[in-house]
C-alpha positions as CSV (number, residue, x, y, z in Angstrom):
1,X,161.3,58.3,146.9
2,X,163.5,60.1,149.4
3,X,163.6,60.1,153.2
4,X,162.1,63.4,154.4
5,X,164.7,63.5,157.3
6,X,168.0,62.7,155.7
7,X,167.0,63.1,152.0
8,X,168.7,59.8,150.9
9,X,167.2,57.7,148.2
10,X,165.1,54.8,149.4
11,X,164.8,51.5,147.5
12,X,162.0,51.4,145.0
13,X,159.5,49.2,146.9
14,X,160.7,49.9,150.4
15,X,157.8,49.1,152.8
16,X,159.3,49.6,156.3
17,X,158.1,52.4,158.5
18,X,161.6,53.7,159.3
19,X,164.5,54.9,157.2
20,X,167.3,52.4,156.8
21,X,169.9,55.2,156.8
22,X,168.9,57.6,159.6
23,X,166.4,55.4,161.5
24,X,163.7,58.0,161.6
25,X,160.0,57.1,161.2
26,X,158.7,57.6,157.7
27,X,155.3,59.2,157.1
28,X,152.5,56.8,156.5
29,X,151.7,58.0,153.0
30,X,155.3,57.4,151.8
31,X,155.5,53.8,153.0
32,X,154.3,51.0,150.8
33,X,151.3,49.3,152.3
34,X,151.9,46.1,154.2
35,X,150.1,42.9,153.4
36,X,146.7,42.3,155.1
37,X,147.8,39.1,156.8
38,X,151.4,39.3,157.8
39,X,153.0,36.0,158.6
40,X,153.3,35.2,162.3
41,X,156.3,33.3,163.7
42,X,155.5,29.8,164.9
43,X,155.1,29.4,168.7
44,X,157.4,26.8,170.2
45,X,155.7,23.9,171.9
46,X,157.2,21.9,174.7
47,X,156.4,18.4,173.4
48,X,156.9,16.8,176.8
49,X,154.0,18.9,178.2
50,X,151.9,18.3,175.0
51,X,152.1,14.5,175.2
52,X,151.7,14.5,179.0
53,X,148.4,16.4,178.6
54,X,147.3,14.3,175.7
55,X,148.0,11.0,177.5
56,X,146.9,12.0,181.0
57,X,143.2,11.0,180.5
58,X,144.3,7.6,179.2
59,X,146.6,7.0,182.2
60,X,143.9,8.1,184.7
61,X,141.3,5.9,183.0
62,X,143.7,2.9,183.2
63,X,144.4,3.6,186.9
64,X,140.7,4.0,187.6
65,X,139.9,0.7,185.9
66,X,142.7,-1.1,187.8
67,X,141.6,0.3,191.1
68,X,137.9,-0.2,190.4
69,X,137.0,3.5,190.7
70,X,134.2,3.8,188.3
71,X,133.9,7.6,188.5
72,X,137.5,8.1,187.4
73,X,137.2,5.5,184.7
74,X,134.2,7.2,183.2
75,X,135.0,10.8,183.9
76,X,138.5,10.7,182.7
77,X,137.7,10.0,179.0
78,X,134.7,12.4,179.0
79,X,136.0,15.4,180.9
80,X,139.8,14.8,180.7
81,X,139.6,14.0,177.0
82,X,137.7,17.2,176.3
83,X,140.2,19.3,178.2
84,X,143.2,17.6,176.7
85,X,141.7,18.1,173.2
86,X,141.2,21.8,173.8
87,X,144.7,22.4,175.2
88,X,146.5,20.2,172.6
89,X,144.5,21.6,169.7
90,X,145.3,25.2,170.6
91,X,149.0,24.4,171.1
92,X,149.2,22.7,167.7
93,X,147.2,25.5,166.0
94,X,149.6,28.1,167.4
95,X,152.5,26.1,166.2
96,X,151.3,25.4,162.6
97,X,149.2,28.5,161.8
98,X,151.1,31.3,160.1
99,X,148.3,33.9,160.1
100,X,145.7,34.8,162.7
101,X,142.9,33.4,160.6
102,X,144.7,30.2,159.9
103,X,145.4,29.8,163.7
104,X,141.7,30.2,164.5
105,X,140.6,27.8,161.8
106,X,143.2,25.2,162.6
107,X,142.4,25.7,166.2
108,X,138.8,24.4,165.7
109,X,140.0,21.6,163.5
110,X,142.8,20.5,165.9
111,X,140.6,20.8,169.0
112,X,138.1,18.3,167.4
113,X,140.9,16.0,166.2
114,X,142.9,16.0,169.5
115,X,139.7,15.7,171.5
116,X,138.7,12.6,169.6
117,X,142.3,11.2,169.8
118,X,142.5,11.8,173.6
119,X,139.0,10.3,174.1
120,X,140.0,7.2,172.1
121,X,143.2,6.8,174.0
122,X,141.3,7.1,177.3
123,X,138.7,4.6,176.2
124,X,141.5,2.2,175.3
125,X,143.0,2.8,178.8
126,X,139.6,1.8,180.3
127,X,139.5,-1.3,178.2
128,X,143.1,-2.3,179.0
129,X,142.3,-2.0,182.7
130,X,139.3,-4.3,182.4
131,X,136.6,-1.8,183.2
132,X,133.1,-3.1,182.8
133,X,130.2,-0.6,182.7
134,X,127.3,-1.7,184.9
135,X,124.0,0.0,184.1
136,X,122.3,-1.1,187.4
């Protein structure tokens, strides 16, 4: 196959949309089709922010238990754990997934896992602070 602009010979299975010699765009019919799911580069994660978000509900639950603020002790694991799970799960999925479909699937998996982990850590923070749940 030759470039229609500079007429130089292209490599046998050349799949780019531009000519490596002259830099001009190649017609769509002459380019080899690209794969359906091209690999995406991993997104960098600031691990300090990741672990701060993951542990924030546990720290708030511990502080709420120590200060005898029942609303903070109960709300932090339930609401904060859910929010932390969503944010951390999405961050991990974007870091690990190589295709769009993999990122979506891993997103659902990691949101559930990180939500459970954050809730368990916040529940442990409540217990470490000596919180007792009064049903009265």
